[in-house]
Steps between C-alpha positions, in 0.01 A plus 500: 500500500377599153266786474295320233326168603156349453444529884546879470228569242266773609134455464307742292257532783759676709557780224280804576234569234613768249873416549760502231575161346780447263522179267834382362426322175161655442451417121424133524133372450469429870676797648337752268162390600578485855627867476160612356315301775710659770425849357127419486527432860630845597880438507737729303688273263834552330706227321811423287605244247788446262257560196134586442308307239135437424243397608619602850680823393182644361299398789736647761535836310128530473467472863748785544738306731846644564724278290882473471669319207815349613602429862653752744496548869361849429184350349359416836305814614604643832154442656492130401351279786498157323687333221395197293786327343455303161608134487752569212663786706843396633635585852761724332242722337571868612145549612506185700821631676321830567215319675751353737694823555196696569334227724180470289235239540459245208321211362450296185223458246358161622495613869310818419272320257418251775404775734286689237331220307506175691463577875156423634390315191504146361830464330503318180851465358590379146851344478701269288774537215245565219162661469487734802417813345225362271339302779504787741356730251237261411393437856489868564300552177242222614459622854453842369251395242302319777495812700702355794731811499844332533816690578764369259846535358666340198822604323362561151260686291146373439306712243172409675615618850589863536774451776680185598535622871164573657389529866133467579285441812419141380577194689754350270850568386664346194870530459764370258739330722862521347769265628767753403652674803354809654786746543877485592411519866228233473635216294180308529229443228249780473224242571643475855311824580161396361366243768286291265186322624416382140812430290547400145828340390492464123832359454857458664794507260858614530526874434664814640842333481655833631349444848426120513779260448297190454124395438505371864551852624190621317293200625601582863345852462179374367488235774572767764204709355262215524590412853455851602127493406233493766316172580203459271651688213502363134769418259419457136803344310579367159485128561688374192817668630713219660657757726173629622334151511787399739481811712115483523503152649711613791288801541176278530697292754623791719263791465126584575445640152285413197746402232332483168641395164419608145658378165461296197525149654213296658683481831424859578199634692410722217577386151559755221477435142500743215480541125636779292271679267689632189584867554209565754596349837423166646232292672585383860324234705546448870392156628454483878359161594185464299469870424611681194559879460580638142638824380555658150806703590692757284830401668690221311737226605519240758657721758189743479268191528665434840513877580119514436437182708695625791320840510152340463568252776642765746207741439248223528670391833432853632126468430483673169209389273618246260272579211586867530881394504452304172364819329769713641775273399380502143501889499876528619732615213835446659808713584728724278810320409355159561422345150395855410399534137644850402438467123277260307510521121668281239767458771400453869730672765488398856684610797564280811690536829621134492872467596518169677538191266193342623287811431665528156405148412150564620450810301637356175292186547178698559564708196554206273167357619320826470637584159524164336693472164659844553879562525581611867799731567649538845713800558671467854695729722669313792488789743413383859777402717408129470415479134846633412675206656646189342311286758191508268674419183350145464156613598519772232552220238160346601327844549561610144429161336155586376597838333547525123756797527700600800702828547686545844652825600861469591598549876756773600635436846416741779768620757376271780476167278743238463559427124541128546140482638340694218305322219700469186241589255684432183581148610139456600377621151742242350348229700147608399598493128654146561163404639317623187387830639562807283687727749712807485640759746568872490644751741304808372122528488517675173677200354207287634241714372652515143533130489140455589373758255713345225397136568131542615215334297134569504335273762796491728457547870772694687535473888746740664616367843678710760443609864624842393448740217732312243599858401175565346493206252128449515428860411764482217338190353146622534589815307689301232225245459241760454706663243547169328147391522299812505172369383228319699656576842331407832750707694509432855616789724813464679 
């Protein structure tokens, strides 16, 4: 029998206070903050990662944790009592092998998070293919502004919220519920650990093709999550999704849950309408029966209108004051790397995390409405395991259709990838040009940078899209644009 399995996870409650805890894969947004939380609880914490990068690197070093760059069995201190293994760490990792050879207790991030942050509280979980981080951060901000002291976790950086992993003595927990698997010995979605009593499902689309073979496989996991909820729980779902509409009808028939829809069409319990305001956000109206609630939000785009509606409805269902919620929503400024303006001068530079074709299409569409009459560039890096696959080829054609200029980074195959499954970027670019979209591809970030600097015009809007660093392209462009247009800068901090 394998040493590692989900049934053999050790509870943190069984680890003696003050013990040594080692974290394999410590530099991620989630694991880094967990390390700091455990240290604040009196544990002695060490950790390793293949590389250390900001913002977590600076945070971890400031806390004076024992850190190891690179993986080695020697990294795990002799007195270690408990090891937390990251979800990207393989079974063959030398430190994982050392955990087994030394018979050490172990767990994974979602299991520990559930113990520290969710247990004993009302669990509100935000799930779906798109908008999880934004919606979770917004709810966390709203409940905090209303002095309800939520515990919360979301996998992003919100400038208005000092930490994205916070545990309080309040009665509500708010957690981003990712459908990606938890760790090599727990091949179940992270949200399987979070026991929601209130659940938001913003969308269900095919994603994570490296672990899910078909859309039906993803649907099964969401269905399993809903069916695990206690009687009397509440599900808020995007009712204009054919997939969710079909699934919700079955939940209503089978389960003792409140199943509530929101979306743009009249068939929803709560109808959401929005109007973009050039350069300054959007107005949003939620129609519920004969009642109307309006917001003047700084977040742009239809996706964000839905995110705001879901957050507002979930908070109101927990008893939060609706007038106070309206005010707080209007004050929320969003997340870093989610339509984040990093430079606003004669040229506007925006960074976004979008990597799924639906998200790409939505972001470009939102920018075209927010900056009417201006030329929109999309610089895109297919970096995630799914976005790099040929399976999304046709969807990409539609995703980029509203952009005026498109530049896509070429893909280089990784050791574990089958070349025939990879997106053929040069061929996609040819198809985009045939469809009348000005598109190019380059392998090197410097080539992309130089092309943009050579071709950019005053008034252009550039959005850089990647779920990674894009080898520093945003920073390169920002410096180059400041040099090219030095006067009258409203230079947003990175």
